[in-house]
C-alpha positions in Angstrom: 120.3 -28.9 -8.2 119.2 -25.0 -9.4 120.7 -22.0 -8.2 117.8 -20.5 -5.0 117.0 -17.2 -5.6 117.5 -14.4 -3.3 114.8 -13.3 -1.4 114.5 -10.1 -3.3 114.3 -12.1 -7.0 111.8 -14.4 -5.3 108.8 -11.9 -4.5 109.6 -10.2 -7.7 108.7 -13.3 -9.5 105.5 -14.2 -7.1 104.6 -10.6 -8.5 104.9 -11.9 -11.9 103.2 -14.6 -10.9 100.1 -12.7 -9.8 99.7 -10.4 -12.7 99.7 -13.5 -15.1 96.9 -14.8 -12.8 95.1 -11.7 -12.9 95.4 -12.2 -16.6 94.0 -15.4 -16.7 90.8 -14.0 -14.5 90.4 -11.5 -16.6 89.8 -12.9 -19.5 87.5 -15.9 -18.2 90.1 -18.6 -16.9 91.9 -19.3 -20.4 94.9 -17.2 -22.2 97.0 -18.6 -24.6 100.3 -19.5 -24.4 101.3 -16.6 -26.4 99.7 -14.2 -23.8 101.2 -16.0 -21.3 104.9 -15.9 -22.7 104.4 -12.4 -23.7 103.6 -10.9 -20.3 106.0 -13.0 -18.3 108.5 -11.4 -20.8 107.4 -8.5 -21.1 104.8 -7.2 -18.7 106.1 -3.3 -18.1 108.3 -3.4 -15.2 107.5 -7.0 -14.4 108.8 -9.0 -17.4 111.8 -10.8 -17.9 113.2 -8.4 -20.2 111.2 -5.2 -18.8 112.6 -6.0 -15.1 116.0 -5.3 -14.4 117.7 -8.8 -13.4 120.8 -9.6 -14.9 120.4 -11.8 -18.1 123.7 -11.9 -20.1 126.9 -12.9 -19.4 128.3 -15.6 -16.5 126.3 -13.5 -13.6 122.6 -14.1 -15.5 120.7 -16.4 -17.1 122.6 -17.5 -20.6 126.0 -15.8 -22.8 125.2 -14.7 -26.4 127.7 -14.7 -29.0 128.4 -11.0 -28.6 129.8 -11.8 -25.1 131.6 -14.9 -25.5 134.2 -12.7 -27.7 134.5 -9.1 -29.4 135.3 -11.3 -32.9 131.5 -11.6 -33.4 131.1 -8.1 -33.4 133.8 -7.7 -35.7 133.1 -9.7 -38.1 129.8 -8.6 -38.7 131.2 -5.4 -39.0 133.5 -6.6 -42.1 129.8 -8.4 -43.2 127.7 -5.2 -43.4 130.4 -2.8 -44.1 130.1 -3.0 -48.1 125.9 -3.1 -47.5 126.7 0.7 -45.7 129.0 1.8 -48.7 126.2 1.0 -51.5 123.6 2.4 -49.4 125.5 5.5 -47.7 122.6 4.0 -45.3 122.8 3.4 -41.4 122.5 -0.1 -39.2 119.3 -0.5 -37.1 120.3 -3.3 -34.3 117.0 -5.2 -32.5 116.9 -5.6 -28.9 120.8 -5.0 -28.7 121.1 -6.8 -25.0 123.9 -5.6 -23.3 125.1 -3.6 -25.8 128.3 -5.8 -26.6 127.4 -5.7 -30.3 127.0 -2.4 -31.0 130.5 -1.7 -29.3 132.5 -4.0 -31.2 130.4 -3.8 -34.8 130.9 -0.2 -34.3 134.5 0.2 -33.4 135.8 -2.4 -36.6 133.6 -0.3 -38.4 135.6 2.9 -37.4 138.6 1.2 -37.9 137.5 0.0 -41.2 136.4 4.1 -41.7 132.8 2.8 -42.9 130.9 4.0 -40.2 127.3 5.1 -40.7 125.7 8.6 -39.9 124.0 6.7 -37.1 123.8 3.7 -35.4 120.0 3.5 -33.9 118.8 0.3 -31.3 115.6 -0.5 -31.0 115.1 -1.6 -27.4 112.0 -2.3 -25.7 113.6 -2.7 -22.1 114.1 0.7 -20.7 116.1 -1.4 -18.1 118.6 -2.5 -21.1 118.5 0.5 -23.0 120.0 2.0 -19.8 122.6 -0.8 -19.4 123.6 -0.3 -23.4 123.7 3.6 -23.0 126.4 3.1 -20.1 128.4 0.2 -22.3 128.5 2.6 -25.3 129.0 5.7 -23.8 132.2 4.1 -21.4 133.7 1.9 -24.0 133.1 4.0 -26.9 132.8 7.4 -26.0 133.7 9.0 -29.1 131.4 7.4 -31.2 128.3 7.7 -28.0 127.2 10.7 -30.6 126.2 8.5 -33.5 124.1 6.2 -31.7 120.6 6.8 -31.0 117.7 4.7 -29.8 114.2 4.5 -30.9 110.7 3.7 -29.6 109.4 2.1 -32.7 110.6 1.1 -36.3 111.6 4.4 -38.5 109.0 4.9 -41.5 111.9 4.5 -43.6 115.6 3.1 -43.8 118.0 2.5 -45.5 121.3 0.0 -44.3 121.4 -3.2 -42.6 119.0 -4.2 -40.2 120.5 -6.6 -37.6 118.8 -9.0 -35.2 120.8 -11.4 -33.1 119.0 -13.7 -30.9 115.7 -11.6 -31.5 113.3 -13.9 -33.3 113.6 -16.9 -30.3 112.1 -14.3 -27.5 109.2 -13.5 -29.7 105.8 -14.9 -28.0 104.8 -18.2 -29.9 101.7 -20.4 -29.7 101.5 -24.2 -28.6 99.9 -26.6 -30.9 98.6 -29.6 -29.7 97.6 -32.2 -32.8 94.9 -34.1 -32.4 92.7 -37.2 -33.5 90.1 -33.9 -34.1 92.6 -31.4 -35.0 95.0 -28.9 -34.1 94.1 -27.2 -31.1 95.9 -23.9 -29.5 97.5 -24.7 -25.9 96.8 -22.2 -23.3 97.1 -21.5 -19.4 94.9 -22.1 -17.1 94.9 -22.1 -13.2 94.5 -24.9 -10.7 94.6 -22.9 -7.7 97.3 -20.8 -7.5 99.3 -22.9 -10.2 99.9 -22.9 -13.5 98.4 -25.3 -15.6 97.8 -26.2 -19.1 94.7 -26.6 -21.3 94.0 -27.2 -25.1 91.1 -25.4 -26.7 89.8 -24.7 -30.4 92.1 -23.0 -32.0 90.3 -19.2 -32.6 92.7 -17.3 -34.4 92.2 -17.8 -38.5 96.1 -17.2 -39.6 97.2 -20.0 -36.9 94.2 -22.1 -37.9 95.9 -22.3 -41.6 99.0 -22.6 -40.2 98.3 -25.7 -38.3 96.0 -27.4 -40.7 98.5 -26.5 -43.5 101.7 -28.5 -41.4 99.3 -31.7 -40.6 100.9 -33.0 -38.0 100.3 -36.4 -36.6 97.9 -37.1 -33.2 99.8 -36.4 -30.0 102.2 -33.8 -31.8 102.7 -30.9 -29.8 104.9 -27.4 -31.1 105.7 -23.9 -32.0 104.1 -21.8 -34.9 105.6 -18.2 -34.7 103.0 -15.8 -36.0 105.1 -12.6 -34.1 108.3 -13.2 -36.2 105.9 -13.4 -39.5 104.8 -9.8 -38.1 108.3 -8.7 -37.4 109.7 -9.3 -41.1 106.4 -7.8 -42.6 107.4 -4.6 -40.0 110.7 -4.5 -41.5 110.1 -5.1 -45.1 108.4 -2.1 -45.0 110.3 0.2 -43.7 113.2 -0.9 -45.5 113.7 1.2 -48.6 116.8 -0.1 -49.4 119.5 -2.8 -48.0 119.7 -5.7 -45.8 117.9 -7.0 -43.3 120.8 -9.8 -41.4 118.9 -12.1 -38.6 120.8 -14.9 -36.5 119.4 -17.3 -34.3 118.9 -21.1 -33.5 116.5 -22.7 -35.1 115.8 -25.1 -38.2 114.0 -25.5 -41.8 111.0 -26.7 -41.7 111.3 -30.2 -42.1 113.7 -30.3 -39.7 111.8 -28.2 -37.2 108.7 -30.7 -37.5 110.6 -33.9 -37.6 108.7 -36.8 -36.0 111.2 -37.3 -33.4 110.9 -33.4 -32.1 107.7 -34.3 -31.4 107.1 -32.4 -27.9 108.4 -29.3 -29.4 111.2 -26.5 -28.8 110.3 -24.7 -26.2 112.6 -24.0 -23.2 113.1 -21.8 -20.1 116.9 -20.7 -19.3 117.4 -20.0 -15.8 121.2 -19.5 -14.5 122.4 -21.2 -17.2 120.3 -24.1 -17.3 117.6 -25.0 -19.9 114.4 -26.3 -18.2 111.0 -28.0 -20.0 108.8 -26.2 -17.5 108.0 -22.9 -19.0 106.1 -21.9 -15.3 109.0 -22.1 -13.3 109.9 -18.7 -11.3 108.0 -16.2 -13.6 109.9 -13.3 -14.4 113.4 -14.9 -13.4 113.3 -17.0 -16.4 114.0 -16.2 -20.0 111.4 -18.1 -22.6 112.4 -19.3 -25.6 111.9 -21.5 -29.2 113.6 -22.2 -31.8 113.3 -20.4 -35.2 111.3 -22.2 -38.1 113.5 -20.3 -41.2 111.1 -21.7 -43.4 108.2 -19.6 -42.2 110.5 -16.6 -41.4 111.7 -17.0 -45.5 108.0 -17.4 -46.3 107.5 -14.3 -44.3 109.8 -12.0 -46.2 109.1 -13.0 -50.0 105.1 -12.2 -49.1 106.7 -8.8 -47.8 108.6 -8.3 -51.0 111.7 -9.3 -49.7 115.0 -10.9 -51.7 116.0 -14.0 -49.9 120.0 -13.1 -49.7 121.3 -16.2 -48.2 120.5 -18.8 -45.6 123.5 -21.0 -43.9 124.9 -22.1 -41.0 126.8 -19.4 -38.1 129.7 -21.3 -38.7 129.7 -20.6 -42.5 128.6 -16.9 -42.5 131.4 -16.3 -39.9 134.0 -18.0 -41.4 133.0 -16.4 -45.1 132.8 -13.2 -43.5 136.5 -13.0 -42.3 136.2 -14.8 -38.6 139.6 -16.5 -38.4 141.8 -13.7 -40.3 140.5 -11.8 -37.2 141.0 -14.3 -35.0 145.0 -14.1 -36.7 145.8 -10.9 -35.7 146.5 -12.1 -32.4 149.5 -13.4 -32.3 149.4 -17.6 -31.3 152.8 -16.6 -29.0 150.7 -14.4 -26.7 149.3 -17.2 -25.5 146.9 -15.7 -22.7 145.3 -13.2 -25.5 145.1 -15.8 -28.1 143.9 -18.7 -26.3 140.7 -17.1 -24.8 139.9 -16.2 -28.4 141.0 -18.8 -30.1 138.3 -20.8 -27.1 135.5 -18.6 -28.0 136.0 -18.7 -31.8 135.5 -22.5 -31.3 132.3 -22.4 -29.6 131.2 -20.0 -32.5 131.8 -22.5 -35.3 131.6 -26.2 -34.1 128.9 -28.2 -35.0 128.9 -29.0 -31.3 128.9 -26.0 -30.3 127.1 -23.0 -31.6 127.9 -23.2 -35.4 125.6 -25.8 -36.6 122.6 -25.2 -34.6 122.6 -21.2 -35.0 122.0 -19.6 -39.0 122.2 -16.3 -40.3 119.1 -15.9 -42.9 119.5 -12.3 -45.1 116.9 -10.5 -47.1 117.5 -7.8 -49.1 115.7 -5.0 -50.5 117.0 -2.3 -53.4 119.7 -4.5 -55.7 122.5 -4.8 -53.5 125.5 -7.1 -54.0 125.7 -10.9 -53.1 127.2 -11.3 -48.9 130.6 -12.8 -48.8 129.1 -14.5 -45.8 126.8 -16.2 -48.1 129.8 -17.0 -50.6 130.0 -20.8 -49.5 127.6 -22.8 -47.4 124.3 -21.4 -48.7 121.4 -23.2 -47.7 118.2 -22.0 -49.1 117.5 -24.7 -51.0 116.6 -26.4 -47.8 113.9 -24.0 -46.9 
């Protein structure tokens, strides 16, 4: 049984659904799923990330690693501190969620005497930006002056660009491979209800990717051209430093495995994963796993050097997660056990440790990262 939305939440979802129906009508009765997903997540004042509903933590729809334990952000601070020192650069976090990662990373960088002059946050949601500002002002008032919010990528940037669970929230195209070739799966109306309909692919980039994959008839999956575009944009603005992206996903061989023939698209509502992306639009997060092989190709095409690719478990353990945990004495059970349980979730192969991956790109000749020293899987891309 799924949680029942409040009357206000249900009314909001109905407004989002009306907006989506209007988009379909204005487009002649059909929109691609990527257009549907973009509007459902980001339509100003309506979309899941643009409206004011609680998203993160126990009261929201999902829990991200920074919400589980401050050790996640503290470990990332240790991972990026050498790059900040080498570049005399700044940090740019993409989509900073509740602001928890920024708080924990900045606090640890202060303890390491490795603070950047600025910690920039690029946030498209006005609601989330306000929450981030409140969190940082409340928990790190002494560093609040170093944090700056951006409306767009800077033309030039040196330092570290950091994205945790950003790529999975980008709109994806759905492609259905058939006996007659690949088709674009889009959304139509049947009365007031949303329904699927396949049409020929009009986008030449999408068609080329679909043809290259050449999957068996009946296969349905996602292609994330927005991730390619974001990677290229980050490469263009980065003068020297590191791009570090953390997300759940696979290399292409795993992503398009014959047994994954229905794709990875999911809706998330109040800690339930759903197969129906039309359920309560505006109240559900829509996500798809990341094809890291495609991200790696996009980075190479944009002139970036692949700094490493590994599991989240390997990256965090290589970067000192265990040592930070042990700063809390195991004899202090009340403090130690919650952190140890969170660390177990971060690194366990049955939890986040294997499903989540870390990919890094370098520009301008930075030293190898300790996070990729063991367990590097670049060969699998």
